[in-house]
N, CA, C and O atoms as a printed pandas DataFrame, in Angstrom:
     atom_number atom_name residue_name chain_id  residue_number  x_coord  y_coord  z_coord
0              1         N          MET        A               1  193.685   44.382   88.427
1              2        CA          MET        A               1  193.490   44.144   86.883
2              3         C          MET        A               1  191.913   44.515   86.752
3              4         O          MET        A               1  191.054   44.142   87.551
4              5         N          THR        A               2  191.708   45.236   85.716
5              6        CA          THR        A               2  190.317   45.877   85.436
6              7         C          THR        A               2  189.805   44.882   84.433
7              8         O          THR        A               2  190.436   44.028   83.809
8              9         N          SER        A               3  188.224   45.243   84.407
9             10        CA          SER        A               3  187.497   44.386   83.567
10            11         C          SER        A               3  187.183   45.168   82.283
11            12         O          SER        A               3  186.857   46.355   82.274
12            13         N          GLU        A               4  187.338   44.241   80.998
13            14        CA          GLU        A               4  187.299   45.113   79.856
14            15         C          GLU        A               4  185.925   45.500   79.576
15            16         O          GLU        A               4  185.716   46.476   78.856
16            17         N          ASN        A               5  184.876   44.764   80.123
17            18        CA          ASN        A               5  183.470   44.994   79.988
18            19         C          ASN        A               5  182.975   46.429   80.696
19            20         O          ASN        A               5  183.186   46.522   81.905
20            21         N          PRO        A               6  182.513   47.233   80.211
21            22        CA          PRO        A               6  182.233   48.691   81.042
22            23         C          PRO        A               6  180.885   48.110   81.858
23            24         O          PRO        A               6  180.138   47.207   81.483
24            25         N          SER        A               7  180.826   48.698   82.767
25            26        CA          SER        A               7  179.819   48.429   84.006
26            27         C          SER        A               7  178.434   48.640   83.260
27            28         O          SER        A               7  178.485   49.289   82.214
28            29         N          SER        A               8  177.366   48.227   83.626
29            30        CA          SER        A               8  176.256   48.581   82.972
30            31         C          SER        A               8  175.529   49.545   83.994
31            32         O          SER        A               8  175.575   49.348   85.209
32            33         N          PRO        A               9  174.975   50.410   83.517
33            34        CA          PRO        A               9  174.236   51.392   84.353
34            35         C          PRO        A               9  173.121   50.705   85.131
35            36         O          PRO        A               9  172.716   49.599   84.773
36            37         N          GLY        A              10  172.649   51.297   86.122
37            38        CA          GLY        A              10  171.631   50.918   87.048
38            39         C          GLY        A              10  170.340   51.311   86.167
39            40         O          GLY        A              10  170.398   51.862   85.067
40            41         N          PRO        A              11  169.191   50.939   86.829
41            42        CA          PRO        A              11  167.863   51.294   86.098
42            43         C          PRO        A              11  167.346   53.038   85.848
43            44         O          PRO        A              11  166.888   53.766   86.729
44            45         N          GLN        A              12  167.539   53.342   84.657
45            46        CA          GLN        A              12  167.303   54.569   84.320
46            47         C          GLN        A              12  165.672   55.174   84.673
47            48         O          GLN        A              12  164.606   54.769   84.209
48            49         N          GLU        A              13  165.942   56.362   85.734
49            50        CA          GLU        A              13  164.561   56.809   85.816
50            51         C          GLU        A              13  164.360   57.605   84.590
51            52         O          GLU        A              13  165.328   57.938   83.907
52            53         N          PRO        A              14  162.886   57.997   84.209
53            54        CA          PRO        A              14  162.171   58.677   83.436
54            55         C          PRO        A              14  162.569   60.348   83.369
55            56         O          PRO        A              14  162.174   61.102   84.258
56            57         N          GLU        A              15  163.169   60.708   82.533
57            58        CA          GLU        A              15  164.080   61.980   82.292
58            59         C          GLU        A              15  163.148   63.164   82.391
59            60         O          GLU        A              15  163.577   64.242   82.802
60            61         N          THR        A              16  161.836   62.999   82.014
61            62        CA          THR        A              16  160.923   64.104   81.993
62            63         C          THR        A              16  159.955   64.023   82.923
63            64         O          THR        A              16  159.891   63.023   83.638
64            65         N          THR        A              17  158.992   65.141   83.061
65            66        CA          THR        A              17  157.950   64.888   83.948
66            67         C          THR        A              17  156.778   64.292   83.004
67            68         O          THR        A              17  155.906   63.657   83.598
68            69         N          SER        A              18  156.682   64.397   81.882
69            70        CA          SER        A              18  155.540   63.807   81.219
70            71         C          SER        A              18  156.032   62.237   81.068
71            72         O          SER        A              18  155.179   61.350   81.028
72            73         N          GLU        A              19  157.335   61.950   80.991
73            74        CA          GLU        A              19  157.749   60.617   81.166
74            75         C          GLU        A              19  157.334   59.888   82.568
75            76         O          GLU        A              19  156.947   58.720   82.555
76            77         N          ASN        A              20  157.439   60.661   83.815
77            78        CA          ASN        A              20  157.196   60.288   85.143
78            79         C          ASN        A              20  155.794   60.105   84.989
79            80         O          ASN        A              20  155.294   59.031   85.323
80            81         N          THR        A              21  154.991   61.170   84.449
81            82        CA          THR        A              21  153.342   61.021   84.411
82            83         C          THR        A              21  152.870   59.815   83.794
83            84         O          THR        A              21  152.111   59.058   84.399
84            85         N          ALA        A              22  153.256   59.595   82.668
85            86        CA          ALA        A              22  152.960   58.285   81.992
86            87         C          ALA        A              22  153.255   57.007   82.855
87            88         O          ALA        A              22  152.509   56.028   82.850
88            89         N          ALA        A              23  154.330   57.093   83.549
89            90        CA          ALA        A              23  154.715   55.654   84.016
90            91         C          ALA        A              23  153.877   55.837   85.181
91            92         O          ALA        A              23  153.079   54.903   85.263
92            93         N          ALA        A              24  153.753   56.681   86.110
93            94        CA          ALA        A              24  153.028   56.655   87.257
94            95         C          ALA        A              24  151.582   56.378   86.956
95            96         O          ALA        A              24  150.989   55.538   87.633
96            97         N          LEU        A              25  150.918   57.085   85.901
97            98        CA          LEU        A              25  149.551   56.321   85.448
98            99         C          LEU        A              25  149.648   54.999   84.899
99           100         O          LEU        A              25  148.654   54.276   84.974
100          101         N          ALA        A              26  150.640   54.598   84.387
101          102        CA          ALA        A              26  150.303   53.049   83.825
102          103         C          ALA        A              26  150.750   52.301   84.905
103          104         O          ALA        A              26  150.023   51.307   84.901
104          105         N          GLY        A              27  151.475   52.220   85.760
105          106        CA          GLY        A              27  151.811   51.580   87.086
106          107         C          GLY        A              27  150.274   51.322   87.887
107          108         O          GLY        A              27  149.675   50.263   88.072
108          109         N          TYR        A              28  149.895   52.756   88.283
109          110        CA          TYR        A              28  148.702   52.959   88.735
110          111         C          TYR        A              28  147.474   51.829   88.335
111          112         O          TYR        A              28  146.863   51.009   89.021
112          113         N          GLN        A              29  147.422   52.171   86.983
113          114        CA          GLN        A              29  146.195   51.192   86.340
114          115         C          GLN        A              29  146.577   49.995   86.419
115          116         O          GLN        A              29  145.650   49.208   86.609
116          117         N          ARG        A              30  147.879   49.422   86.325
117          118        CA          ARG        A              30  148.084   48.071   86.368
118          119         C          ARG        A              30  147.559   47.379   87.748
119          120         O          ARG        A              30  146.926   46.328   87.838
120          121         N          ALA        A              31  148.075   48.423   89.024
121          122        CA          ALA        A              31  147.800   48.088   90.356
122          123         C          ALA        A              31  146.188   47.854   90.277
123          124         O          ALA        A              31  145.769   46.727   90.544
124          125         N          LEU        A              32  145.341   48.811   89.945
125          126        CA          LEU        A              32  143.997   48.729   89.939
126          127         C          LEU        A              32  143.235   47.558   89.204
127          128         O          LEU        A              32  142.205   46.977   89.547
128          129         N          ARG        A              33  143.944   47.398   88.223
129          130        CA          ARG        A              33  143.467   46.247   87.292
130          131         C          ARG        A              33  143.685   45.040   87.739
131          132         O          ARG        A              33  143.048   44.146   87.180
132          133         N          ALA        A              34  144.732   44.613   88.979
133          134        CA          ALA        A              34  144.922   43.655   89.824
134          135         C          ALA        A              34  143.924   43.484   90.907
135          136         O          ALA        A              34  143.585   42.378   91.327
136          137         N          ALA        A              35  143.310   44.993   91.493
137          138        CA          ALA        A              35  142.778   44.826   92.620
138          139         C          ALA        A              35  141.274   44.223   92.377
139          140         O          ALA        A              35  140.865   44.138   91.219
140          141         N          PRO        A              36  140.522   43.841   93.382
141          142        CA          PRO        A              36  139.120   43.237   93.152
142          143         C          PRO        A              36  138.272   44.418   93.192
143          144         O          PRO        A              36  137.424   44.590   94.068
144          145         N          LEU        A              37  138.523   45.308   92.153
145          146        CA          LEU        A              37  137.145   46.481   91.959
146          147         C          LEU        A              37  136.622   46.428   90.681
147          148         O          LEU        A              37  137.144   45.957   89.671
148          149         N          SER        A              38  135.730   46.864   90.794
149          150        CA          SER        A              38  134.267   47.037   89.347
150          151         C          SER        A              38  135.116   47.840   88.628
151          152         O          SER        A              38  135.965   48.620   89.059
152          153         N          ALA        A              39  134.717   47.495   87.120
153          154        CA          ALA        A              39  135.074   48.152   85.979
154          155         C          ALA        A              39  134.982   49.933   86.212
155          156         O          ALA        A              39  135.808   50.787   85.889
156          157         N          GLU        A              40  133.723   50.075   86.859
157          158        CA          GLU        A              40  133.508   51.660   87.006
158          159         C          GLU        A              40  134.498   52.240   87.857
159          160         O          GLU        A              40  135.162   53.201   87.468
160          161         N          THR        A              41  134.656   51.713   89.030
161          162        CA          THR        A              41  135.755   52.130   90.040
162          163         C          THR        A              41  136.960   52.266   89.310
163          164         O          THR        A              41  137.460   53.391   89.327
164          165         N          VAL        A              42  137.539   51.384   88.675
165          166        CA          VAL        A              42  138.798   51.517   87.810
166          167         C          VAL        A              42  138.792   52.576   87.275
167          168         O          VAL        A              42  139.696   53.376   87.517
168          169         N          ARG        A              43  137.573   52.940   86.227
169          170        CA          ARG        A              43  137.310   54.004   85.308
170          171         C          ARG        A              43  137.609   55.279   86.119
171          172         O          ARG        A              43  138.458   56.141   85.892
172          173         N          THR        A              44  136.835   55.207   86.980
173          174        CA          THR        A              44  136.608   56.547   88.001
174          175         C          THR        A              44  138.077   56.863   88.510
175          176         O          THR        A              44  138.621   57.935   88.246
176          177         N          TYR        A              45  138.711   55.825   89.286
177          178        CA          TYR        A              45  139.490   56.273   89.950
178          179         C          TYR        A              45  141.027   56.764   88.942
179          180         O          TYR        A              45  141.818   57.629   89.317
180          181         N          THR        A              46  141.160   55.919   87.554
181          182        CA          THR        A              46  141.984   56.135   86.638
182          183         C          THR        A              46  141.749   57.664   85.928
183          184         O          THR        A              46  142.663   58.251   85.348
184          185         N          SER        A              47  140.543   58.146   86.052
185          186        CA          SER        A              47  140.252   59.500   85.772
186          187         C          SER        A              47  140.445   60.496   86.768
187          188         O          SER        A              47  140.895   61.578   86.392
188          189         N          LYS        A              48  140.243   60.363   87.699
189          190        CA          LYS        A              48  140.849   61.124   88.989
190          191         C          LYS        A              48  142.249   61.306   89.419
191          192         O          LYS        A              48  142.680   62.194   90.153
192          193         N          VAL        A              49  142.859   60.400   88.896
193          194        CA          VAL        A              49  144.474   60.207   88.902
194          195         C          VAL        A              49  144.977   60.919   87.860
195          196         O          VAL        A              49  145.854   61.755   88.077
196          197         N          ARG        A              50  144.513   60.699   86.629
197          198        CA          ARG        A              50  144.798   61.120   85.283
198          199         C          ARG        A              50  144.887   62.736   85.643
199          200         O          ARG        A              50  145.942   63.369   85.652
200          201         N          GLY        A              51  143.729   63.220   85.904
201          202        CA          GLY        A              51  143.366   64.697   86.128
202          203         C          GLY        A              51  144.531   65.103   87.276
203          204         O          GLY        A              51  145.301   66.024   87.003
204          205         N          TYR        A              52  144.627   64.531   88.326
205          206        CA          TYR        A              52  145.765   65.104   89.314
206          207         C          TYR        A              52  146.968   65.367   88.550
207          208         O          TYR        A              52  147.480   66.487   88.519
208          209         N          LEU        A              53  147.521   64.174   87.817
209          210        CA          LEU        A              53  148.852   64.049   87.102
210          211         C          LEU        A              53  148.694   65.354   86.063
211          212         O          LEU        A              53  149.636   66.140   85.960
212          213         N          THR        A              54  147.558   65.535   85.358
213          214        CA          THR        A              54  147.848   66.607   84.608
214          215         C          THR        A              54  147.715   67.977   85.409
215          216         O          THR        A              54  148.250   68.884   84.772
216          217         N          TRP        A              55  147.200   68.370   86.531
217          218        CA          TRP        A              55  147.532   69.409   87.283
218          219         C          TRP        A              55  148.832   69.594   87.632
219          220         O          TRP        A              55  149.444   70.651   87.476
220          221         N          LEU        A              56  149.339   68.438   88.172
221          222        CA          LEU        A              56  150.707   68.106   88.594
222          223         C          LEU        A              56  151.668   68.765   87.776
223          224         O          LEU        A              56  152.429   69.670   88.118
224          225         N          ALA        A              57  151.532   68.085   86.380
225          226        CA          ALA        A              57  152.492   68.702   85.334
226          227         C          ALA        A              57  152.595   70.049   84.896
227          228         O          ALA        A              57  153.453   70.466   84.118
228          229         N          ASP        A              58  151.523   70.833   85.522
229          230        CA          ASP        A              58  151.257   72.337   85.031
230          231         C          ASP        A              58  151.525   72.861   86.192
231          232         O          ASP        A              58  151.437   74.083   86.070
232          233         N          ALA        A              59  151.860   72.515   87.460
233          234        CA          ALA        A              59  151.962   72.920   88.827
234          235         C          ALA        A              59  153.364   73.803   88.867
235          236         O          ALA        A              59  154.276   73.597   88.067
236          237         N          ASP        A              60  153.408   74.642   89.726
237          238        CA          ASP        A              60  154.932   75.353   89.789
238          239         C          ASP        A              60  155.551   74.713   91.169
239          240         O          ASP        A              60  155.457   75.121   92.327
240          241         N          VAL        A              61  156.241   73.523   90.606
241          242        CA          VAL        A              61  156.859   73.035   91.731
242          243         C          VAL        A              61  158.409   72.860   91.604
243          244         O          VAL        A              61  158.912   72.764   90.484
244          245         N          GLU        A              62  159.219   72.815   92.805
245          246        CA          GLU        A              62  160.605   73.193   92.681
246          247         C          GLU        A              62  161.450   71.708   92.279
247          248         O          GLU        A              62  162.669   71.704   92.107
248          249         N          ALA        A              63  160.720   70.646   92.178
249          250        CA          ALA        A              63  161.664   69.511   91.539
250          251         C          ALA        A              63  160.236   68.517   91.317
251          252         O          ALA        A              63  159.122   68.817   91.749
252          253         N          ASP        A              64  160.563   67.309   90.560
253          254        CA          ASP        A              64  159.461   66.342   90.045
254          255         C          ASP        A              64  159.043   65.514   91.458
255          256         O          ASP        A              64  159.906   64.873   92.058
256          257         N          PRO        A              65  157.788   65.572   91.893
257          258        CA          PRO        A              65  157.322   65.219   92.724
258          259         C          PRO        A              65  157.045   63.753   92.592
259          260         O          PRO        A              65  156.706   63.124   93.595
260          261         N          LEU        A              66  157.159   63.195   91.490
261          262        CA          LEU        A              66  157.003   61.564   91.219
262          263         C          LEU        A              66  158.219   60.923   91.302
263          264         O          LEU        A              66  158.353   59.701   91.360
264          265         N          ILE        A              67  159.390   61.994   91.310
265          266        CA          ILE        A              67  160.523   61.117   91.777
266          267         C          ILE        A              67  160.827   61.390   93.184
267          268         O          ILE        A              67  161.135   60.489   93.965
268          269         N          GLN        A              68  160.719   63.006   93.618
269          270        CA          GLN        A              68  161.027   63.318   94.664
270          271         C          GLN        A              68  159.999   63.749   95.596
271          272         O          GLN        A              68  159.688   64.940   95.591
272          273         N          PRO        A              69  159.434   62.950   96.390
273          274        CA          PRO        A              69  158.155   63.235   97.079
274          275         C          PRO        A              69  157.976   64.167   97.902
275          276         O          PRO        A              69  156.853   64.622   98.122
276          277         N          ARG        A              70  159.080   64.605   98.500
277          278        CA          ARG        A              70  159.133   65.807   99.273
278          279         C          ARG        A              70  159.204   67.234   98.338
279          280         O          ARG        A              70  159.572   68.288   98.856
280          281         N          ALA        A              71  158.920   67.173   97.305
281          282        CA          ALA        A              71  159.162   68.333   96.331
282          283         C          ALA        A              71  158.368   69.358   96.572
283          284         O          ALA        A              71  157.245   68.976   96.245
284          285         N          GLY        A              72  158.312   70.461   96.966
285          286        CA          GLY        A              72  157.354   71.227   97.536
286          287         C          GLY        A              72  156.933   72.266   96.128
287          288         O          GLY        A              72  157.579   72.494   95.105
288          289         N          LEU        A              73  155.628   72.741   96.562
289          290        CA          LEU        A              73  155.280   73.823   95.423
290          291         C          LEU        A              73  155.738   75.190   95.572
291          292         O          LEU        A              73  155.758   75.858   96.605
292          293         N          GLY        A              74  156.063   75.482   94.529
293          294        CA          GLY        A              74  157.013   76.832   94.546
294          295         C          GLY        A              74  155.806   77.960   94.403
295          296         O          GLY        A              74  154.645   77.664   94.119
296          297         N          GLY        A              75  156.314   79.386   94.663
297          298        CA          GLY        A              75  155.496   80.311   94.777
298          299         C          GLY        A              75  155.059   80.426   96.222
299          300         O          GLY        A              75  155.504   79.780   97.171
300          301         N          ALA        A              76  153.942   81.526   96.238
301          302        CA          ALA        A              76  153.599   81.616   97.438
302          303         C          ALA        A              76  152.335   82.238   97.759
303          304         O          ALA        A              76  151.976   82.338   98.932
């Protein structure tokens, strides 16, 4: 006998790189705020990671490295 209730899907991963980037930055900022760091250090680290994520969003990559860490840079 099968259930009449459809099974609920598992957690959804963000679908676009910009969503992945925003989620990654938000998670990083939460972790920084929880760490014993000065406000200036948190601002600096956030700025550096935001810059990296901006670069990454424009980079020629084979897949989304925020979901698939082994995704390599395209081109040569």
